[in-house]
VEXZA-427687 format. One record per residue: x, y, z of N, C-alpha, C in turn; residue in three letters. Coordinates in steps of 0.02 Angstrom, whole numbers. Layout:
! VEXZA-427687
+--------+--------+--------+--------+--------+--------+--------+--------+--------+------+
|    nc1 |    nc2 |    nc3 |   cac1 |   cac2 |   cac3 |    cc1 |    cc2 |    cc3 | rest |
+--------+--------+--------+--------+--------+--------+--------+--------+--------+------+
|      X |      Y |      Z |      X |      Y |      Z |      X |      Y |      Z |  ala |
...
+--------+--------+--------+--------+--------+--------+--------+--------+--------+------+
! end
This chain:
! VEXZA-427687
+--------+--------+--------+--------+--------+--------+--------+--------+--------+------+
|    nc1 |    nc2 |    nc3 |   cac1 |   cac2 |   cac3 |    cc1 |    cc2 |    cc3 | rest |
+--------+--------+--------+--------+--------+--------+--------+--------+--------+------+
|    512 |  -1325 |    380 |    571 |  -1285 |    364 |    558 |  -1213 |    386 |  met |
|    606 |  -1185 |    420 |    600 |  -1116 |    443 |    611 |  -1067 |    386 |  ala |
|    580 |  -1009 |    393 |    587 |   -957 |    341 |    661 |   -939 |    334 |  val |
|    698 |   -939 |    388 |    769 |   -921 |    385 |    808 |   -969 |    339 |  ser |
|    782 |  -1030 |    330 |    815 |  -1077 |    285 |    805 |  -1058 |    212 |  asp |
|    760 |  -1010 |    198 |    744 |   -990 |    130 |    779 |   -925 |    110 |  trp |
|    827 |   -903 |    151 |    862 |   -840 |    136 |    909 |   -848 |     77 |  asn |
|    927 |   -792 |     48 |    975 |   -792 |     -7 |   1044 |   -808 |     20 |  leu |
|   1079 |   -849 |    -17 |   1147 |   -865 |      1 |   1194 |   -832 |    -49 |  gly |
|   1256 |   -853 |    -47 |   1305 |   -826 |    -93 |   1289 |   -844 |   -165 |  glu |
|   1256 |   -900 |   -176 |   1243 |   -923 |   -244 |   1176 |   -899 |   -271 |  glu |
|   1143 |   -854 |   -237 |   1079 |   -827 |   -261 |   1021 |   -860 |   -226 |  gly |
|    964 |   -861 |   -260 |    902 |   -884 |   -230 |    905 |   -959 |   -217 |  met |
|    881 |   -979 |   -158 |    881 |  -1051 |   -142 |    830 |  -1086 |   -186 |  cys |
|    839 |  -1150 |   -199 |    796 |  -1186 |   -245 |    722 |  -1186 |   -225 |  pro |
|    707 |  -1194 |   -161 |    637 |  -1195 |   -140 |    604 |  -1128 |   -154 |  gln |
|    638 |  -1075 |   -139 |    610 |  -1008 |   -150 |    598 |   -995 |   -224 |  arg |
|    643 |  -1019 |   -265 |    636 |  -1009 |   -337 |    575 |  -1047 |   -364 |  leu |
|    566 |  -1109 |   -343 |    507 |  -1148 |   -365 |    444 |  -1114 |   -340 |  val |
|    444 |  -1093 |   -277 |    386 |  -1058 |   -249 |    370 |   -995 |   -289 |  leu |
|    421 |   -959 |   -309 |    412 |   -899 |   -349 |    379 |   -916 |   -416 |  glu |
|    401 |   -970 |   -447 |    372 |   -991 |   -512 |    299 |  -1011 |   -504 |  his |
|    285 |  -1049 |   -453 |    217 |  -1075 |   -442 |    169 |  -1019 |   -423 |  val |
|    193 |   -971 |   -383 |    148 |   -919 |   -358 |    152 |   -854 |   -397 |  thr |
|    187 |   -854 |   -453 |    189 |   -794 |   -493 |    119 |   -778 |   -519 |  ser |
|    109 |   -717 |   -540 |     44 |   -695 |   -563 |     14 |   -743 |   -615 |  arg |
|     53 |   -760 |   -665 |     27 |   -803 |   -718 |     36 |   -876 |   -702 |  trp |
|     86 |   -893 |   -662 |     96 |   -963 |   -643 |     35 |   -992 |   -607 |  gly |
|      8 |   -954 |   -561 |    -52 |   -976 |   -524 |   -109 |   -989 |   -573 |  val |
|   -121 |   -942 |   -617 |   -178 |   -949 |   -664 |   -168 |  -1005 |   -714 |  leu |
|   -106 |  -1015 |   -737 |    -92 |  -1070 |   -782 |   -105 |  -1137 |   -747 |  val |
|    -81 |  -1143 |   -686 |    -90 |  -1206 |   -650 |   -164 |  -1220 |   -637 |  leu |
|   -202 |  -1170 |   -621 |   -274 |  -1180 |   -610 |   -309 |  -1199 |   -675 |  ile |
|   -293 |  -1164 |   -729 |   -325 |  -1179 |   -793 |   -308 |  -1249 |   -817 |  ala |
|   -245 |  -1268 |   -812 |   -224 |  -1334 |   -835 |   -246 |  -1389 |   -788 |  leu |
|   -263 |  -1372 |   -727 |   -289 |  -1422 |   -680 |   -358 |  -1446 |   -703 |  asp |
|   -393 |  -1403 |   -739 |   -460 |  -1420 |   -764 |   -455 |  -1467 |   -825 |  glu |
|   -409 |  -1450 |   -872 |   -399 |  -1490 |   -932 |   -339 |  -1464 |   -970 |  arg |
|   -317 |  -1502 |  -1021 |   -262 |  -1477 |  -1062 |   -288 |  -1422 |  -1108 |  ser |
|   -243 |  -1378 |  -1128 |   -261 |  -1322 |  -1171 |   -209 |  -1314 |  -1226 |  his |
|   -231 |  -1289 |  -1282 |   -185 |  -1264 |  -1333 |   -164 |  -1195 |  -1310 |  arg |
|   -110 |  -1170 |  -1338 |    -83 |  -1105 |  -1317 |   -135 |  -1050 |  -1322 |  phe |
|   -168 |  -1046 |  -1380 |   -217 |   -992 |  -1390 |   -277 |   -999 |  -1343 |  ser |
|   -298 |  -1060 |  -1329 |   -352 |  -1071 |  -1281 |   -332 |  -1047 |  -1212 |  glu |
|   -272 |  -1065 |  -1193 |   -246 |  -1046 |  -1128 |   -241 |   -970 |  -1122 |  leu |
|   -217 |   -939 |  -1174 |   -210 |   -866 |  -1173 |   -278 |   -832 |  -1165 |  arg |
|   -329 |   -858 |  -1201 |   -396 |   -830 |  -1194 |   -424 |   -843 |  -1125 |  arg |
|   -411 |   -901 |  -1097 |   -436 |   -919 |  -1031 |   -406 |   -874 |   -976 |  ala |
|   -344 |   -854 |   -986 |   -310 |   -813 |   -935 |   -327 |   -739 |   -941 |  leu |
|   -344 |   -717 |   -999 |   -361 |   -646 |  -1006 |   -303 |   -605 |  -1030 |  gly |
|   -282 |   -556 |   -992 |   -236 |   -504 |  -1016 |   -162 |   -523 |  -1018 |  arg |
|   -146 |   -586 |  -1023 |    -76 |   -606 |  -1026 |    -49 |   -597 |  -1097 |  val |
|     11 |   -570 |  -1102 |     42 |   -563 |  -1168 |     68 |   -631 |  -1191 |  ser |
|     77 |   -637 |  -1256 |    103 |   -699 |  -1284 |    172 |   -715 |  -1255 |  glu |
|    213 |   -663 |  -1250 |    281 |   -672 |  -1224 |    279 |   -695 |  -1151 |  lys |
|    237 |   -666 |  -1110 |    234 |   -684 |  -1039 |    207 |   -754 |  -1030 |  met |
|    157 |   -773 |  -1070 |    130 |   -840 |  -1065 |    182 |   -891 |  -1087 |  leu |
|    218 |   -876 |  -1140 |    271 |   -921 |  -1163 |    324 |   -930 |  -1109 |  thr |
|    346 |   -876 |  -1079 |    397 |   -880 |  -1026 |    371 |   -920 |   -967 |  gln |
|    308 |   -908 |   -947 |    280 |   -944 |   -890 |    275 |  -1018 |   -905 |  thr |
|    251 |  -1036 |   -964 |    246 |  -1107 |   -982 |    314 |  -1140 |   -984 |  leu |
|    364 |  -1106 |  -1012 |    431 |  -1134 |  -1015 |    460 |  -1145 |   -946 |  gln |
|    448 |  -1097 |   -901 |    473 |  -1102 |   -833 |    440 |  -1161 |   -797 |  thr |
|    374 |  -1166 |   -803 |    338 |  -1221 |   -770 |    356 |  -1288 |   -802 |  leu |
|    369 |  -1289 |   -866 |    391 |  -1350 |   -899 |    460 |  -1371 |   -874 |  glu |
|    504 |  -1323 |   -868 |    572 |  -1337 |   -843 |    570 |  -1365 |   -772 |  arg |
|    522 |  -1339 |   -732 |    515 |  -1363 |   -663 |    479 |  -1430 |   -659 |  asp |
|    458 |  -1457 |   -716 |    425 |  -1522 |   -716 |    352 |  -1520 |   -699 |  gly |
|    321 |  -1461 |   -704 |    251 |  -1454 |   -685 |    204 |  -1456 |   -745 |  leu |
|    229 |  -1436 |   -803 |    189 |  -1432 |   -864 |    220 |  -1477 |   -917 |  val |
|    177 |  -1512 |   -953 |    199 |  -1553 |  -1009 |    178 |  -1519 |  -1074 |  his |
|    226 |  -1512 |  -1120 |    213 |  -1482 |  -1185 |    213 |  -1538 |  -1237 |  arg |
|    156 |  -1547 |  -1269 |    148 |  -1600 |  -1319 |    142 |  -1569 |  -1388 |  asp |
|    197 |  -1568 |  -1425 |    198 |  -1540 |  -1493 |    186 |  -1596 |  -1543 |  ala |
|    132 |  -1591 |  -1580 |    114 |  -1642 |  -1629 |    141 |  -1620 |  -1698 |  lys |
|    174 |  -1665 |  -1733 |    204 |  -1647 |  -1799 |    151 |  -1648 |  -1855 |  pro |
|    106 |  -1600 |  -1852 |     54 |  -1594 |  -1904 |     57 |  -1524 |  -1932 |  val |
|     22 |  -1514 |  -1987 |     19 |  -1448 |  -2017 |    -54 |  -1426 |  -2015 |  ile |
|    -71 |  -1370 |  -1985 |    -26 |  -1326 |  -1946 |     -5 |  -1360 |  -1881 |  pro |
|     51 |  -1339 |  -1852 |     75 |  -1369 |  -1791 |     22 |  -1365 |  -1735 |  pro |
|     19 |  -1416 |  -1694 |    -27 |  -1417 |  -1638 |     14 |  -1431 |  -1575 |  arg |
|      7 |  -1387 |  -1526 |     42 |  -1396 |  -1463 |    -10 |  -1393 |  -1407 |  val |
|    -11 |  -1444 |  -1366 |    -55 |  -1447 |  -1308 |    -14 |  -1444 |  -1245 |  asp |
|    -41 |  -1410 |  -1195 |     -9 |  -1405 |  -1130 |    -53 |  -1439 |  -1078 |  tyr |
|    -22 |  -1477 |  -1035 |    -58 |  -1511 |   -981 |    -13 |  -1513 |   -920 |  ser |
|    -42 |  -1532 |   -864 |     -2 |  -1538 |   -803 |     27 |  -1608 |   -797 |  leu |
|     87 |  -1612 |   -772 |    117 |  -1676 |   -754 |     87 |  -1697 |   -687 |  thr |
|    106 |  -1755 |   -663 |     82 |  -1776 |   -596 |    104 |  -1726 |   -543 |  asp |
|    166 |  -1703 |   -549 |    192 |  -1653 |   -502 |    153 |  -1588 |   -509 |  leu |
|    137 |  -1569 |   -570 |     98 |  -1508 |   -583 |     28 |  -1513 |   -556 |  gly |
|     -3 |  -1573 |   -562 |    -71 |  -1582 |   -534 |    -70 |  -1575 |   -458 |  arg |
|    -18 |  -1602 |   -428 |    -12 |  -1598 |   -355 |     -8 |  -1525 |   -332 |  glu |
|     36 |  -1486 |   -363 |     43 |  -1416 |   -343 |    -17 |  -1375 |   -367 |  val |
|    -46 |  -1395 |   -424 |   -106 |  -1360 |   -449 |   -164 |  -1364 |   -400 |  gly |
|   -171 |  -1422 |   -368 |   -224 |  -1430 |   -318 |   -211 |  -1386 |   -257 |  gln |
|   -148 |  -1379 |   -239 |   -131 |  -1336 |   -182 |   -146 |  -1262 |   -199 |  gln |
|   -128 |  -1243 |   -259 |   -139 |  -1174 |   -281 |   -215 |  -1161 |   -286 |  val |
|   -252 |  -1209 |   -312 |   -325 |  -1202 |   -317 |   -355 |  -1194 |   -247 |  arg |
|   -331 |  -1233 |   -199 |   -357 |  -1227 |   -131 |   -344 |  -1157 |   -104 |  ala |
|   -285 |  -1129 |   -117 |   -270 |  -1061 |    -96 |   -316 |  -1011 |   -130 |  leu |
|   -328 |  -1020 |   -195 |   -372 |   -975 |   -232 |   -444 |   -980 |   -205 |  ala |
|   -466 |  -1040 |   -189 |   -533 |  -1048 |   -161 |   -539 |  -1016 |    -93 |  glu |
|   -486 |  -1023 |    -52 |   -485 |   -990 |     14 |   -490 |   -914 |      5 |  trp |
|   -452 |   -888 |    -44 |   -453 |   -816 |    -57 |   -523 |   -793 |    -76 |  thr |
|   -556 |   -832 |   -117 |   -624 |   -815 |   -137 |   -672 |   -816 |    -77 |  glu |
|   -666 |   -867 |    -36 |   -710 |   -873 |     23 |   -698 |   -817 |     73 |  arg |
|   -635 |   -797 |     82 |   -618 |   -751 |    136 |   -605 |   -680 |    113 |  arg |
|   -619 |   -665 |     50 |   -606 |   -598 |     22 |   -641 |   -544 |     63 |  leu |
|   -703 |   -556 |     83 |   -739 |   -507 |    123 |   -702 |   -490 |    188 |  gly |
|   -674 |   -541 |    220 |   -637 |   -531 |    282 |   -573 |   -491 |    269 |  asp |
|   -541 |   -506 |    214 |   -479 |   -469 |    196 |   -497 |   -396 |    182 |  val |
|   -550 |   -384 |    145 |   -570 |   -315 |    130 |   -589 |   -277 |    193 |  gln |
|   -622 |   -311 |    239 |   -640 |   -279 |    303 |   -576 |   -262 |    343 |  glu |
|   -528 |   -307 |    344 |   -465 |   -294 |    378 |   -428 |   -236 |    346 |  ala |
|   -429 |   -232 |    280 |   -396 |   -176 |    246 |   -429 |   -110 |    264 |  arg |
|   -495 |   -109 |    267 |   -531 |    -47 |    284 |   -515 |    -26 |    355 |  lys |
|   -514 |    -74 |    401 |   -497 |    -59 |    471 |   -427 |    -30 |    475 |  thr |
|   -380 |    -61 |    440 |   -311 |    -37 |    439 |   -307 |     33 |    409 |  tyr |
|   -339 |     43 |    351 |   -336 |    108 |    317 |   -367 |    163 |    360 |  asp |
|   -423 |    148 |    393 |   -455 |    197 |    437 |   -409 |    215 |    496 |  asp |
|   -379 |    165 |    526 |   -334 |    177 |    582 |   -273 |    216 |    559 |  ala |
|   -247 |    199 |    501 |   -188 |    234 |    475 |   -204 |    307 |    459 |  arg |
|   -264 |    320 |    432 |   -284 |    388 |    417 |   -289 |    429 |    482 |  lys |
|   -319 |    399 |    533 |   -325 |    432 |    598 |   -256 |    448 |    626 |  thr |
|   -210 |    401 |    621 |   -142 |    410 |    645 |   -107 |    466 |    605 |  tyr |
|   -112 |    463 |    538 |    -80 |    514 |    496 |   -109 |    583 |    509 |  asp |
|   -176 |    587 |    518 |   -208 |    652 |    533 |   -183 |    680 |    599 |  asp |
|   -176 |    636 |    649 |   -151 |    658 |    715 |    -79 |    683 |    710 |  ala |
|    -38 |    649 |    671 |     32 |    670 |    662 |     35 |    738 |    628 |  arg |
|     -8 |    748 |    577 |     -9 |    811 |    541 |    -31 |    867 |    589 |  lys |
|    -82 |    854 |    629 |   -106 |    904 |    677 |    -50 |    922 |    726 |  thr |
|    -14 |    871 |    750 |     42 |    884 |    796 |     98 |    923 |    763 |  asn |
|    114 |    908 |    700 |    166 |    945 |    664 |    145 |   1018 |    655 |  arg |
|     81 |   1028 |    636 |     56 |   1096 |    626 |     58 |   1135 |    692 |  asp |
|     39 |   1102 |    746 |     39 |   1135 |    811 |    111 |   1152 |    831 |  ala |
|    156 |   1107 |    819 |    227 |   1119 |    836 |    254 |   1178 |    795 |  arg |
|    236 |   1180 |    730 |    259 |   1234 |    686 |    232 |   1301 |    712 |  lys |
|    168 |   1302 |    729 |    137 |   1363 |    755 |    171 |   1384 |    820 |  thr |
|    184 |   1337 |    863 |    218 |   1351 |    927 |    288 |   1379 |    915 |  tyr |
|    325 |   1346 |    869 |    393 |   1370 |    854 |    393 |   1440 |    824 |  asp |
|    344 |   1454 |    780 |    339 |   1521 |    750 |    322 |   1574 |    803 |  glu |
|    280 |   1555 |    850 |    260 |   1601 |    903 |    319 |   1617 |    949 |  ala |
|    363 |   1570 |    958 |    422 |   1580 |   1002 |    475 |   1621 |    968 |  arg |
|    474 |   1624 |    902 |    526 |   1660 |    865 |    518 |   1734 |    868 |  ser |
+--------+--------+--------+--------+--------+--------+--------+--------+--------+------+
! end
């Protein structure tokens, strides 16, 4: 599918783009990776993810559940117990997300090197532009 097929239409975001946004969101990725390892209770999942707020984790889980990626198992006991796990669809996308995360870990050094090269070139370019502006200003002042 071409990227142009993923453009916004009159009815808003196309379905593929919306699912991709849910799966690749900041917390969506981490939830899928954590649940790919095993099921978690809400508090376990929150601790595993780190700095996620309760509200954001709840929203992320509800979104992924609505998309059919996460299963919410609420047991009628006191105190209530709710476990979250991946559905078959969730496991499939979770493995894809994990592969991307592993690639990122393997290639982080290359990305950082590319960033440094870009930043150095950009600084050289910006410095040259500033020098040219200053020279032009000096020239214009001298002509006045």
